[in-house]
Structure formats: C-alpha cells, structure tokens
N, CA, C, O and the ligand as a Tripos MOL2 file, in Angstrom:
@<TRIPOS>MOLECULE
protein
  289   287    73     0     0
PROTEIN
NO_CHARGES

@<TRIPOS>ATOM
      1 N          -5.6780    0.7440   -9.6960 N.3       1 MET1
      2 CA         -6.7570    0.9850   -8.7030 C.3       1 MET1
      3 C          -7.4510   -0.3290   -8.4190 C.2       1 MET1
      4 O          -7.9290   -0.9940   -9.3380 O.2       1 MET1
      5 N          -7.5110   -0.7050   -7.1670 N.am      2 ALA2
      6 CA         -8.1190   -1.9650   -6.7770 C.3       2 ALA2
      7 C          -9.5660   -1.7150   -6.3180 C.2       2 ALA2
      8 O          -9.8190   -0.8330   -5.4970 O.2       2 ALA2
      9 N         -10.4810   -2.4780   -6.8410 N.am      3 VAL3
     10 CA        -11.8980   -2.3710   -6.4610 C.3       3 VAL3
     11 C         -12.2980   -3.6790   -5.7910 C.2       3 VAL3
     12 O         -12.0080   -4.7530   -6.3190 O.2       3 VAL3
     13 N         -12.9600   -3.6090   -4.6340 N.am      4 PRO4
     14 CA        -13.4230   -4.8440   -3.9750 C.3       4 PRO4
     15 C         -14.3980   -5.6000   -4.8780 C.2       4 PRO4
     16 O         -15.3660   -5.0360   -5.3880 O.2       4 PRO4
     17 N         -14.1240   -6.8550   -5.0550 N.am      5 TRP5
     18 CA        -14.8910   -7.6910   -5.9640 C.3       5 TRP5
     19 C         -15.4080   -8.9000   -5.2350 C.2       5 TRP5
     20 O         -14.6250   -9.6320   -4.6300 O.2       5 TRP5
     21 N         -16.7350   -9.1410   -5.2750 N.am      6 CYS6
     22 CA        -17.3310  -10.3140   -4.6210 C.3       6 CYS6
     23 C         -17.6160  -11.3730   -5.6760 C.2       6 CYS6
     24 O         -18.3920  -11.1570   -6.6080 O.2       6 CYS6
     25 N         -16.9820  -12.5030   -5.5100 N.am      7 GLU7
     26 CA        -17.1690  -13.6000   -6.4570 C.3       7 GLU7
     27 C         -18.6040  -14.1450   -6.4340 C.2       7 GLU7
     28 O         -19.2250  -14.1900   -7.4960 O.2       7 GLU7
     29 N         -19.1710  -14.5600   -5.2890 N.am      8 PRO8
     30 CA        -20.4960  -15.1580   -5.2750 C.3       8 PRO8
     31 C         -21.5940  -14.2040   -5.7920 C.2       8 PRO8
     32 O         -22.5260  -14.6380   -6.4700 O.2       8 PRO8
     33 N         -21.4790  -12.9410   -5.4760 N.am      9 CYS9
     34 CA        -22.4960  -11.9710   -5.9290 C.3       9 CYS9
     35 C         -22.2220  -11.4810   -7.3220 C.2       9 CYS9
     36 O         -23.0890  -10.8710   -7.9470 O.2       9 CYS9
     37 N         -21.0130  -11.7400   -7.8320 N.am     10 ASP10
     38 CA        -20.6140  -11.3150   -9.1780 C.3      10 ASP10
     39 C         -20.8070   -9.8020   -9.3410 C.2      10 ASP10
     40 O         -21.4000   -9.3350  -10.3140 O.2      10 ASP10
     41 N         -20.2970   -9.0640   -8.3760 N.am     11 ARG11
     42 CA        -20.4030   -7.5990   -8.4540 C.3      11 ARG11
     43 C         -19.2470   -6.9010   -7.7250 C.2      11 ARG11
     44 O         -18.5880   -7.4570   -6.8460 O.2      11 ARG11
     45 N         -19.0510   -5.6790   -8.1370 N.am     12 PHE12
     46 CA        -18.0570   -4.8280   -7.4940 C.3      12 PHE12
     47 C         -18.7170   -4.1180   -6.3230 C.2      12 PHE12
     48 O         -19.9190   -3.8500   -6.3340 O.2      12 PHE12
     49 N         -17.9100   -3.8220   -5.3170 N.am     13 TRP13
     50 CA        -18.3850   -3.0440   -4.1830 C.3      13 TRP13
     51 C         -17.5790   -1.7550   -4.0670 C.2      13 TRP13
     52 O         -16.3790   -1.7060   -4.3350 O.2      13 TRP13
     53 N         -18.2920   -0.7280   -3.6600 N.am     14 ASN14
     54 CA        -17.6060    0.4990   -3.2680 C.3      14 ASN14
     55 C         -16.8370    0.1950   -1.9860 C.2      14 ASN14
     56 O         -17.3860   -0.4460   -1.0900 O.2      14 ASN14
     57 N         -15.5850    0.6330   -1.8710 N.am     15 PRO15
     58 CA        -14.8240    0.3310   -0.6300 C.3      15 PRO15
     59 C         -15.5460    0.7510    0.6440 C.2      15 PRO15
     60 O         -15.3390    0.1390    1.6920 O.2      15 PRO15
     61 N         -16.4020    1.7980    0.5800 N.am     16 SER16
     62 CA        -17.1380    2.2250    1.7590 C.3      16 SER16
     63 C         -18.4170    1.4290    1.9680 C.2      16 SER16
     64 O         -19.0300    1.5380    3.0300 O.2      16 SER16
     65 N         -18.8550    0.6050    0.9580 N.am     17 SER17
     66 CA        -20.0380   -0.1550    1.0700 C.3      17 SER17
     67 C         -19.8310   -1.4760    1.8000 C.2      17 SER17
     68 O         -20.7360   -1.9940    2.4550 O.2      17 SER17
     69 N         -18.6090   -2.0110    1.6720 N.am     18 ILE18
     70 CA        -18.3740   -3.3090    2.3070 C.3      18 ILE18
     71 C         -18.1880   -3.1180    3.8170 C.2      18 ILE18
     72 O         -17.9570   -2.0060    4.2940 O.2      18 ILE18
     73 N         -18.2930   -4.2210    4.5510 N.am     19 THR19
     74 CA        -18.2410   -4.1490    6.0190 C.3      19 THR19
     75 C         -16.8020   -3.8000    6.4590 C.2      19 THR19
     76 O         -15.8590   -3.9540    5.6820 O.2      19 THR19
     77 N         -16.6440   -3.3280    7.7160 N.am     20 PRO20
     78 CA        -15.2940   -2.9740    8.2190 C.3      20 PRO20
     79 C         -14.3340   -4.1790    8.2030 C.2      20 PRO20
     80 O         -13.1160   -4.0030    8.1830 O.2      20 PRO20
     81 N         -14.8910   -5.4030    8.2130 N.am     21 HIS21
     82 CA        -14.0560   -6.5880    8.1890 C.3      21 HIS21
     83 C         -13.6510   -6.9820    6.7800 C.2      21 HIS21
     84 O         -12.9490   -7.9750    6.5890 O.2      21 HIS21
     85 N         -14.0890   -6.2100    5.7900 N.am     22 GLY22
     86 CA        -13.6940   -6.5210    4.4300 C.3      22 GLY22
     87 C         -14.5520   -7.6260    3.8150 C.2      22 GLY22
     88 O         -14.1190   -8.2950    2.8760 O.2      22 GLY22
     89 N         -15.7640   -7.8220    4.3370 N.am     23 THR23
     90 CA        -16.6160   -8.8560    3.7870 C.3      23 THR23
     91 C         -17.8100   -8.2060    3.0860 C.2      23 THR23
     92 O         -18.1400   -7.0430    3.3190 O.2      23 THR23
     93 N         -18.4480   -9.0020    2.2150 N.am     24 CYS24
     94 CA        -19.5820   -8.5420    1.4230 C.3      24 CYS24
     95 C         -20.8100   -8.3300    2.3340 C.2      24 CYS24
     96 O         -21.1370   -9.2260    3.1130 O.2      24 CYS24
     97 N         -21.4870   -7.1940    2.2630 N.am     25 PRO25
     98 CA        -22.6870   -6.9990    3.0900 C.3      25 PRO25
     99 C         -23.8710   -7.8790    2.6870 C.2      25 PRO25
    100 O         -24.8180   -8.0080    3.4630 O.2      25 PRO25
    101 N         -23.8480   -8.4730    1.5260 N.am     26 THR26
    102 CA        -24.9400   -9.3050    1.0200 C.3      26 THR26
    103 C         -24.7440  -10.7550    1.4280 C.2      26 THR26
    104 O         -25.6380  -11.3610    2.0190 O.2      26 THR26
    105 N         -23.5550  -11.3300    1.1100 N.am     27 CYS27
    106 CA        -23.3560  -12.7550    1.3410 C.3      27 CYS27
    107 C         -22.3470  -13.0560    2.4300 C.2      27 CYS27
    108 O         -22.2410  -14.2080    2.8520 O.2      27 CYS27
    109 N         -21.6020  -12.0670    2.9040 N.am     28 GLY28
    110 CA        -20.6650  -12.2800    3.9890 C.3      28 GLY28
    111 C         -19.3260  -12.8450    3.5520 C.2      28 GLY28
    112 O         -18.4560  -13.0920    4.3860 O.2      28 GLY28
    113 N         -19.1510  -13.0520    2.2540 N.am     29 GLN29
    114 CA        -17.8780  -13.5290    1.7750 C.3      29 GLN29
    115 C         -16.8120  -12.4330    1.8730 C.2      29 GLN29
    116 O         -17.1220  -11.2470    1.7530 O.2      29 GLN29
    117 N         -15.5850  -12.8270    2.0870 N.am     30 THR30
    118 CA        -14.5040  -11.8610    2.0650 C.3      30 THR30
    119 C         -14.2780  -11.4100    0.6270 C.2      30 THR30
    120 O         -14.0170  -12.2210   -0.2620 O.2      30 THR30
    121 N         -14.3810  -10.1280    0.4210 N.am     31 VAL31
    122 CA        -14.1560   -9.6060   -0.9350 C.3      31 VAL31
    123 C         -12.6520   -9.4850   -1.1470 C.2      31 VAL31
    124 O         -11.8750   -9.4360   -0.1940 O.2      31 VAL31
    125 N         -12.2640   -9.4390   -2.4110 N.am     32 GLU32
    126 CA        -10.8510   -9.6040   -2.7330 C.3      32 GLU32
    127 C          -9.9670   -8.4900   -2.1900 C.2      32 GLU32
    128 O          -8.8240   -8.7450   -1.8100 O.2      32 GLU32
    129 N         -10.4750   -7.2560   -2.1450 N.am     33 THR33
    130 CA         -9.6670   -6.1850   -1.6380 C.3      33 THR33
    131 C         -10.2590   -5.6460   -0.3520 C.2      33 THR33
    132 O         -11.3030   -4.9940   -0.3850 O.2      33 THR33
    133 N          -9.6210   -5.9000    0.7810 N.am     34 PRO34
    134 CA        -10.1150   -5.3320    2.0240 C.3      34 PRO34
    135 C          -9.9690   -3.8130    2.0140 C.2      34 PRO34
    136 O          -9.0620   -3.2870    1.3690 O.2      34 PRO34
    137 N         -10.8580   -3.0900    2.7280 N.am     35 PRO35
    138 CA        -10.7890   -1.6350    2.6680 C.3      35 PRO35
    139 C          -9.6410   -1.0640    3.4390 C.2      35 PRO35
    140 O          -9.8160   -0.2130    4.3100 O.2      35 PRO35
    141 N          -8.4450   -1.5450    3.1090 N.am     36 ALA36
    142 CA         -7.2490   -1.0160    3.7710 C.3      36 ALA36
    143 C          -6.9370    0.3730    3.2400 C.2      36 ALA36
    144 O          -7.0490    0.6400    2.0430 O.2      36 ALA36
    145 N          -6.5450    1.2450    4.1490 N.am     37 GLN37
    146 CA         -6.2710    2.6210    3.7500 C.3      37 GLN37
    147 C          -4.8900    2.6860    3.1410 C.2      37 GLN37
    148 O          -3.8900    2.5480    3.8460 O.2      37 GLN37
    149 N          -4.8230    2.8920    1.8530 N.am     38 SER38
    150 CA         -3.5160    3.0490    1.1970 C.3      38 SER38
    151 C          -3.0410    4.4900    1.3400 C.2      38 SER38
    152 O          -3.8780    5.3850    1.4560 O.2      38 SER38
    153 N          -1.7480    4.7520    1.3380 N.am     39 PRO39
    154 CA         -1.2510    6.1010    1.6080 C.3      39 PRO39
    155 C          -1.7920    7.1350    0.6360 C.2      39 PRO39
    156 O          -2.0640    8.2700    1.0280 O.2      39 PRO39
    157 N          -1.9540    6.7570   -0.6320 N.am     40 ASP40
    158 CA         -2.3600    7.7820   -1.6000 C.3      40 ASP40
    159 C          -3.8150    8.1580   -1.4460 C.2      40 ASP40
    160 O          -4.1790    9.2940   -1.7490 O.2      40 ASP40
    161 N          -4.6920    7.2230   -0.9740 N.am     41 THR41
    162 CA         -6.0900    7.5750   -0.7770 C.3      41 THR41
    163 C          -6.2690    8.4620    0.4700 C.2      41 THR41
    164 O          -7.2080    9.2550    0.5420 O.2      41 THR41
    165 N          -5.3500    8.3200    1.4570 N.am     42 ARG42
    166 CA         -5.4450    9.1400    2.6640 C.3      42 ARG42
    167 C          -5.0160   10.5880    2.3510 C.2      42 ARG42
    168 O          -5.5630   11.5410    2.9070 O.2      42 ARG42
    169 N          -4.0240   10.7320    1.4490 N.am     43 GLN43
    170 CA         -3.5790   12.0520    1.1190 C.3      43 GLN43
    171 C          -4.5230   12.8260    0.2190 C.2      43 GLN43
    172 O          -4.5700   14.0550    0.2590 O.2      43 GLN43
    173 N          -5.2730   12.0940   -0.5920 N.am     44 LYS44
    174 CA         -6.1630   12.7530   -1.5710 C.3      44 LYS44
    175 C          -7.4000   13.3140   -0.8460 C.2      44 LYS44
    176 O          -8.0510   12.6110   -0.0740 O.2      44 LYS44
    177 N          -7.6990   14.5500   -1.1010 N.am     45 VAL45
    178 CA         -8.8760   15.1680   -0.5260 C.3      45 VAL45
    179 C         -10.0300   14.9310   -1.4740 C.2      45 VAL45
    180 O          -9.9350   15.2640   -2.6560 O.2      45 VAL45
    181 N         -11.1320   14.3550   -0.9780 N.am     46 PRO46
    182 CA        -12.2630   14.0990   -1.8680 C.3      46 PRO46
    183 C         -12.9090   15.3850   -2.3480 C.2      46 PRO46
    184 O         -12.8870   16.4050   -1.6590 O.2      46 PRO46
    185 N         -13.4870   15.3210   -3.5520 N.am     47 TRP47
    186 CA        -14.1050   16.5480   -4.1460 C.3      47 TRP47
    187 C         -15.2510   17.0310   -3.3020 C.2      47 TRP47
    188 O         -15.4940   18.2370   -3.2480 O.2      47 TRP47
    189 N         -15.9760   16.1420   -2.6320 N.am     48 HIS48
    190 CA        -17.1480   16.5990   -1.8440 C.3      48 HIS48
    191 C         -16.7160   17.3400   -0.5790 C.2      48 HIS48
    192 O         -17.5060   18.0530    0.0400 O.2      48 HIS48
    193 N         -15.4250   17.1540   -0.2000 N.am     49 PHE49
    194 CA        -14.8930   17.9490    0.9090 C.3      49 PHE49
    195 C         -14.8740   19.4280    0.5430 C.2      49 PHE49
    196 O         -15.2860   20.2860    1.3230 O.2      49 PHE49
    197 N         -14.3820   19.7060   -0.6710 N.am     50 TRP50
    198 CA        -14.3340   21.0880   -1.1210 C.3      50 TRP50
    199 C         -15.7130   21.6440   -1.3890 C.2      50 TRP50
    200 O         -15.9610   22.8360   -1.2060 O.2      50 TRP50
    201 N         -16.6210   20.7650   -1.8290 N.am     51 LEU51
    202 CA        -18.0130   21.1730   -2.0090 C.3      51 LEU51
    203 C         -18.6400   21.5950   -0.6960 C.2      51 LEU51
    204 O         -19.3580   22.5920   -0.6270 O.2      51 LEU51
    205 N         -18.3600   20.8250    0.3450 N.am     52 ALA52
    206 CA        -18.8930   21.1420    1.6810 C.3      52 ALA52
    207 C         -18.2810   22.4390    2.1990 C.2      52 ALA52
    208 O         -18.9860   23.2570    2.7900 O.2      52 ALA52
    209 N         -16.9940   22.6400    1.9880 N.am     53 ILE53
    210 CA        -16.3100   23.8720    2.4350 C.3      53 ILE53
    211 C         -16.9100   25.0640    1.7100 C.2      53 ILE53
    212 O         -17.1920   26.0920    2.3240 O.2      53 ILE53
    213 N         -17.1080   24.9240    0.3750 N.am     54 THR54
    214 CA        -17.6760   25.9950   -0.4370 C.3      54 THR54
    215 C         -19.1110   26.3120    0.0310 C.2      54 THR54
    216 O         -19.4800   27.4760    0.1900 O.2      54 THR54
    217 N         -19.9060   25.2600    0.2440 N.am     55 ALA55
    218 CA        -21.2870   25.4290    0.7010 C.3      55 ALA55
    219 C         -21.3270   26.1330    2.0720 C.2      55 ALA55
    220 O         -22.1700   27.0020    2.2940 O.2      55 ALA55
    221 N         -20.4430   25.7710    2.9610 N.am     56 ALA56
    222 CA        -20.3690   26.3550    4.3020 C.3      56 ALA56
    223 C         -19.9870   27.8400    4.1630 C.2      56 ALA56
    224 O         -20.5270   28.7010    4.8570 O.2      56 ALA56
    225 N         -19.0650   28.1060    3.2720 N.am     57 GLY57
    226 CA        -18.6210   29.4940    3.0660 C.3      57 GLY57
    227 C         -19.7200   30.3610    2.5260 C.2      57 GLY57
    228 O         -19.9130   31.4860    2.9850 O.2      57 GLY57
    229 N         -20.4610   29.8400    1.5330 N.am     58 ILE58
    230 CA        -21.5940   30.5850    0.9540 C.3      58 ILE58
    231 C         -22.6690   30.7870    2.0310 C.2      58 ILE58
    232 O         -23.2510   31.8680    2.1190 O.2      58 ILE58
    233 N         -22.9350   29.7730    2.8400 N.am     59 TYR59
    234 CA        -23.9370   29.8680    3.9010 C.3      59 TYR59
    235 C         -23.5500   30.9440    4.9110 C.2      59 TYR59
    236 O         -24.3720   31.7750    5.2970 O.2      59 TYR59
    237 N         -22.2620   30.9150    5.3410 N.am     60 LEU60
    238 CA        -21.8330   31.9190    6.3400 C.3      60 LEU60
    239 C         -21.8470   33.3000    5.7510 C.2      60 LEU60
    240 O         -22.1940   34.2550    6.4460 O.2      60 LEU60
    241 N         -21.4780   33.4470    4.4780 N.am     61 ALA61
    242 CA        -21.5140   34.7440    3.8200 C.3      61 ALA61
    243 C         -22.9520   35.2420    3.7550 C.2      61 ALA61
    244 O         -23.2210   36.4180    3.9980 O.2      61 ALA61
    245 N         -23.8820   34.3320    3.4220 N.am     62 TRP62
    246 CA        -25.3030   34.6970    3.3680 C.3      62 TRP62
    247 C         -25.8190   35.1260    4.7230 C.2      62 TRP62
    248 O         -26.5540   36.1080    4.8240 O.2      62 TRP62
    249 N         -25.4330   34.3860    5.7960 N.am     63 ARG63
    250 CA        -25.8570   34.7650    7.1340 C.3      63 ARG63
    251 C         -25.2610   36.1040    7.5580 C.2      63 ARG63
    252 O         -25.9100   36.8870    8.2520 O.2      63 ARG63
    253 N         -24.0120   36.3640    7.1340 N.am     64 ALA64
    254 CA        -23.3720   37.6490    7.4610 C.3      64 ALA64
    255 C         -24.1330   38.7860    6.7700 C.2      64 ALA64
    256 O         -24.3590   39.8320    7.3770 O.2      64 ALA64
    257 N         -24.5320   38.5890    5.4950 N.am     65 ILE65
    258 CA        -25.2830   39.6130    4.7710 C.3      65 ILE65
    259 C         -26.6370   39.8470    5.4710 C.2      65 ILE65
    260 O         -27.0780   40.9870    5.6110 O.2      65 ILE65
    261 N         -27.2740   38.7770    5.8980 N.am     66 GLN66
    262 CA        -28.5460   38.9200    6.5920 C.3      66 GLN66
    263 C         -28.3750   39.6610    7.9090 C.2      66 GLN66
    264 O         -29.2040   40.4910    8.2820 O.2      66 GLN66
    265 N         -27.2710   39.3440    8.6180 N.am     67 GLY67
    266 CA        -27.0020   39.9810    9.9050 C.3      67 GLY67
    267 C         -26.7760   41.4850    9.7500 C.2      67 GLY67
    268 O         -27.2460   42.2890   10.5550 O.2      67 GLY67
    269 N         -26.0330   41.8490    8.6750 N.am     68 ILE68
    270 CA        -25.7770   43.2750    8.3860 C.3      68 ILE68
    271 C         -27.0780   43.9500    8.0040 C.2      68 ILE68
    272 O         -27.3530   45.0760    8.4200 O.2      68 ILE68
    273 N         -27.8910   43.2440    7.1960 N.am     69 ALA69
    274 CA        -29.1430   43.8390    6.7250 C.3      69 ALA69
    275 C         -30.0870   44.1400    7.8730 C.2      69 ALA69
    276 O         -30.8730   45.0840    7.7820 O.2      69 ALA69
    277 N         -30.0360   43.3610    8.9640 N.am     70 LEU70
    278 CA        -30.8960   43.5890   10.1160 C.3      70 LEU70
    279 C         -30.5420   44.8760   10.8730 C.2      70 LEU70
    280 O         -31.3720   45.4190   11.6020 O.2      70 LEU70
    281 N         -29.3270   45.3500   10.6980 N.am     71 LEU71
    282 CA        -28.8970   46.5560   11.3890 C.3      71 LEU71
    283 C         -29.4910   47.8090   10.8030 C.2      71 LEU71
    284 O         -29.5190   48.8480   11.4620 O.2      71 LEU71
    285 N         -29.9680   47.7340    9.5760 N.am     72 PHE72
    286 CA        -30.5050   48.9430    8.9130 C.3      72 PHE72
    287 C         -32.0260   48.9520    8.8690 C.2      72 PHE72
    288 O         -32.6230   49.8940    8.3480 O.2      72 PHE72
    289 ZN        -21.3470  -11.1010   -1.9720 Zn       73 ZN73
@<TRIPOS>BOND
     1     1     2 1
     2     2     3 1
     3     3     4 2
     4     3     5 am
     5     5     6 1
     6     6     7 1
     7     7     8 2
     8     7     9 am
     9     9    10 1
    10    10    11 1
    11    11    12 2
    12    11    13 am
    13    13    14 1
    14    14    15 1
    15    15    16 2
    16    15    17 am
    17    17    18 1
    18    18    19 1
    19    19    20 2
    20    19    21 am
    21    21    22 1
    22    22    23 1
    23    23    24 2
    24    23    25 am
    25    25    26 1
    26    26    27 1
    27    27    28 2
    28    27    29 am
    29    29    30 1
    30    30    31 1
    31    31    32 2
    32    31    33 am
    33    33    34 1
    34    34    35 1
    35    35    36 2
    36    35    37 am
    37    37    38 1
    38    38    39 1
    39    39    40 2
    40    39    41 am
    41    41    42 1
    42    42    43 1
    43    43    44 2
    44    43    45 am
    45    45    46 1
    46    46    47 1
    47    47    48 2
    48    47    49 am
    49    49    50 1
    50    50    51 1
    51    51    52 2
    52    51    53 am
    53    53    54 1
    54    54    55 1
    55    55    56 2
    56    55    57 am
    57    57    58 1
    58    58    59 1
    59    59    60 2
    60    59    61 am
    61    61    62 1
    62    62    63 1
    63    63    64 2
    64    63    65 am
    65    65    66 1
    66    66    67 1
    67    67    68 2
    68    67    69 am
    69    69    70 1
    70    70    71 1
    71    71    72 2
    72    71    73 am
    73    73    74 1
    74    74    75 1
    75    75    76 2
    76    75    77 am
    77    77    78 1
    78    78    79 1
    79    79    80 2
    80    79    81 am
    81    81    82 1
    82    82    83 1
    83    83    84 2
    84    83    85 am
    85    85    86 1
    86    86    87 1
    87    87    88 2
    88    87    89 am
    89    89    90 1
    90    90    91 1
    91    91    92 2
    92    91    93 am
    93    93    94 1
    94    94    95 1
    95    95    96 2
    96    95    97 am
    97    97    98 1
    98    98    99 1
    99    99   100 2
   100    99   101 am
   101   101   102 1
   102   102   103 1
   103   103   104 2
   104   103   105 am
   105   105   106 1
   106   106   107 1
   107   107   108 2
   108   107   109 am
   109   109   110 1
   110   110   111 1
   111   111   112 2
   112   111   113 am
   113   113   114 1
   114   114   115 1
   115   115   116 2
   116   115   117 am
   117   117   118 1
   118   118   119 1
   119   119   120 2
   120   119   121 am
   121   121   122 1
   122   122   123 1
   123   123   124 2
   124   123   125 am
   125   125   126 1
   126   126   127 1
   127   127   128 2
   128   127   129 am
   129   129   130 1
   130   130   131 1
   131   131   132 2
   132   131   133 am
   133   133   134 1
   134   134   135 1
   135   135   136 2
   136   135   137 am
   137   137   138 1
   138   138   139 1
   139   139   140 2
   140   139   141 am
   141   141   142 1
   142   142   143 1
   143   143   144 2
   144   143   145 am
   145   145   146 1
   146   146   147 1
   147   147   148 2
   148   147   149 am
   149   149   150 1
   150   150   151 1
   151   151   152 2
   152   151   153 am
   153   153   154 1
   154   154   155 1
   155   155   156 2
   156   155   157 am
   157   157   158 1
   158   158   159 1
   159   159   160 2
   160   159   161 am
   161   161   162 1
   162   162   163 1
   163   163   164 2
   164   163   165 am
   165   165   166 1
   166   166   167 1
   167   167   168 2
   168   167   169 am
   169   169   170 1
   170   170   171 1
   171   171   172 2
   172   171   173 am
   173   173   174 1
   174   174   175 1
   175   175   176 2
   176   175   177 am
   177   177   178 1
   178   178   179 1
   179   179   180 2
   180   179   181 am
   181   181   182 1
   182   182   183 1
   183   183   184 2
   184   183   185 am
   185   185   186 1
   186   186   187 1
   187   187   188 2
   188   187   189 am
   189   189   190 1
   190   190   191 1
   191   191   192 2
   192   191   193 am
   193   193   194 1
   194   194   195 1
   195   195   196 2
   196   195   197 am
   197   197   198 1
   198   198   199 1
   199   199   200 2
   200   199   201 am
   201   201   202 1
   202   202   203 1
   203   203   204 2
   204   203   205 am
   205   205   206 1
   206   206   207 1
   207   207   208 2
   208   207   209 am
   209   209   210 1
   210   210   211 1
   211   211   212 2
   212   211   213 am
   213   213   214 1
   214   214   215 1
   215   215   216 2
   216   215   217 am
   217   217   218 1
   218   218   219 1
   219   219   220 2
   220   219   221 am
   221   221   222 1
   222   222   223 1
   223   223   224 2
   224   223   225 am
   225   225   226 1
   226   226   227 1
   227   227   228 2
   228   227   229 am
   229   229   230 1
   230   230   231 1
   231   231   232 2
   232   231   233 am
   233   233   234 1
   234   234   235 1
   235   235   236 2
   236   235   237 am
   237   237   238 1
   238   238   239 1
   239   239   240 2
   240   239   241 am
   241   241   242 1
   242   242   243 1
   243   243   244 2
   244   243   245 am
   245   245   246 1
   246   246   247 1
   247   247   248 2
   248   247   249 am
   249   249   250 1
   250   250   251 1
   251   251   252 2
   252   251   253 am
   253   253   254 1
   254   254   255 1
   255   255   256 2
   256   255   257 am
   257   257   258 1
   258   258   259 1
   259   259   260 2
   260   259   261 am
   261   261   262 1
   262   262   263 1
   263   263   264 2
   264   263   265 am
   265   265   266 1
   266   266   267 1
   267   267   268 2
   268   267   269 am
   269   269   270 1
   270   270   271 1
   271   271   272 2
   272   271   273 am
   273   273   274 1
   274   274   275 1
   275   275   276 2
   276   275   277 am
   277   277   278 1
   278   278   279 1
   279   279   280 2
   280   279   281 am
   281   281   282 1
   282   282   283 1
   283   283   284 2
   284   283   285 am
   285   285   286 1
   286   286   287 1
   287   287   288 2
@<TRIPOS>SUBSTRUCTURE
     1 MET1         2 RESIDUE 1 A MET
     2 ALA2         6 RESIDUE 1 A ALA
     3 VAL3        10 RESIDUE 1 A VAL
     4 PRO4        14 RESIDUE 1 A PRO
     5 TRP5        18 RESIDUE 1 A TRP
     6 CYS6        22 RESIDUE 1 A CYS
     7 GLU7        26 RESIDUE 1 A GLU
     8 PRO8        30 RESIDUE 1 A PRO
     9 CYS9        34 RESIDUE 1 A CYS
    10 ASP10       38 RESIDUE 1 A ASP
    11 ARG11       42 RESIDUE 1 A ARG
    12 PHE12       46 RESIDUE 1 A PHE
    13 TRP13       50 RESIDUE 1 A TRP
    14 ASN14       54 RESIDUE 1 A ASN
    15 PRO15       58 RESIDUE 1 A PRO
    16 SER16       62 RESIDUE 1 A SER
    17 SER17       66 RESIDUE 1 A SER
    18 ILE18       70 RESIDUE 1 A ILE
    19 THR19       74 RESIDUE 1 A THR
    20 PRO20       78 RESIDUE 1 A PRO
    21 HIS21       82 RESIDUE 1 A HIS
    22 GLY22       86 RESIDUE 1 A GLY
    23 THR23       90 RESIDUE 1 A THR
    24 CYS24       94 RESIDUE 1 A CYS
    25 PRO25       98 RESIDUE 1 A PRO
    26 THR26      102 RESIDUE 1 A THR
    27 CYS27      106 RESIDUE 1 A CYS
    28 GLY28      110 RESIDUE 1 A GLY
    29 GLN29      114 RESIDUE 1 A GLN
    30 THR30      118 RESIDUE 1 A THR
    31 VAL31      122 RESIDUE 1 A VAL
    32 GLU32      126 RESIDUE 1 A GLU
    33 THR33      130 RESIDUE 1 A THR
    34 PRO34      134 RESIDUE 1 A PRO
    35 PRO35      138 RESIDUE 1 A PRO
    36 ALA36      142 RESIDUE 1 A ALA
    37 GLN37      146 RESIDUE 1 A GLN
    38 SER38      150 RESIDUE 1 A SER
    39 PRO39      154 RESIDUE 1 A PRO
    40 ASP40      158 RESIDUE 1 A ASP
    41 THR41      162 RESIDUE 1 A THR
    42 ARG42      166 RESIDUE 1 A ARG
    43 GLN43      170 RESIDUE 1 A GLN
    44 LYS44      174 RESIDUE 1 A LYS
    45 VAL45      178 RESIDUE 1 A VAL
    46 PRO46      182 RESIDUE 1 A PRO
    47 TRP47      186 RESIDUE 1 A TRP
    48 HIS48      190 RESIDUE 1 A HIS
    49 PHE49      194 RESIDUE 1 A PHE
    50 TRP50      198 RESIDUE 1 A TRP
    51 LEU51      202 RESIDUE 1 A LEU
    52 ALA52      206 RESIDUE 1 A ALA
    53 ILE53      210 RESIDUE 1 A ILE
    54 THR54      214 RESIDUE 1 A THR
    55 ALA55      218 RESIDUE 1 A ALA
    56 ALA56      222 RESIDUE 1 A ALA
    57 GLY57      226 RESIDUE 1 A GLY
    58 ILE58      230 RESIDUE 1 A ILE
    59 TYR59      234 RESIDUE 1 A TYR
    60 LEU60      238 RESIDUE 1 A LEU
    61 ALA61      242 RESIDUE 1 A ALA
    62 TRP62      246 RESIDUE 1 A TRP
    63 ARG63      250 RESIDUE 1 A ARG
    64 ALA64      254 RESIDUE 1 A ALA
    65 ILE65      258 RESIDUE 1 A ILE
    66 GLN66      262 RESIDUE 1 A GLN
    67 GLY67      266 RESIDUE 1 A GLY
    68 ILE68      270 RESIDUE 1 A ILE
    69 ALA69      274 RESIDUE 1 A ALA
    70 LEU70      278 RESIDUE 1 A LEU
    71 LEU71      282 RESIDUE 1 A LEU
    72 PHE72      286 RESIDUE 1 A PHE
    73 ZN73       289 GROUP 0 **** ****
C-alpha cells in the first residue's frame, strides 16, 4: 500500500487530501505517490458507501412507516 509522503513537511497525506496535481496542499511539493487510481482501489467499495446505503434504507423505511401511520 502506497501512502503519499511529503518530504519537506515530514508527514503522510491521505490520498484525498493532496491536490489533484499530486502536490502537497501545505508546501506545494510533489508528494511521492500521486493520487493515481489503481485498479484495486476502484473495485473496492468503501465501507461508508454501505453505511450510506443502510442509512438511506432505514430513513426510507421510517418514512414509509410514518406514511402508513398517517392513514389511520
Ligand atoms: Zn508538504
């Protein structure tokens, strides 16, 4: 697993934190790993995707229950 690393700032960056050009948002240096989309990261579904789907499902179910309750 490659993590973007900025030499001048002496810190790691989250791939989504660095600029689209692959540079450090603090000092502008090119970090060692540009945020290139590797095939395995594109195929992997992030856990928060399922969290959002679950939350939407619970919300819609709750709205459906409320809608049915209004009929009585
Ligand atoms: Zn930096």
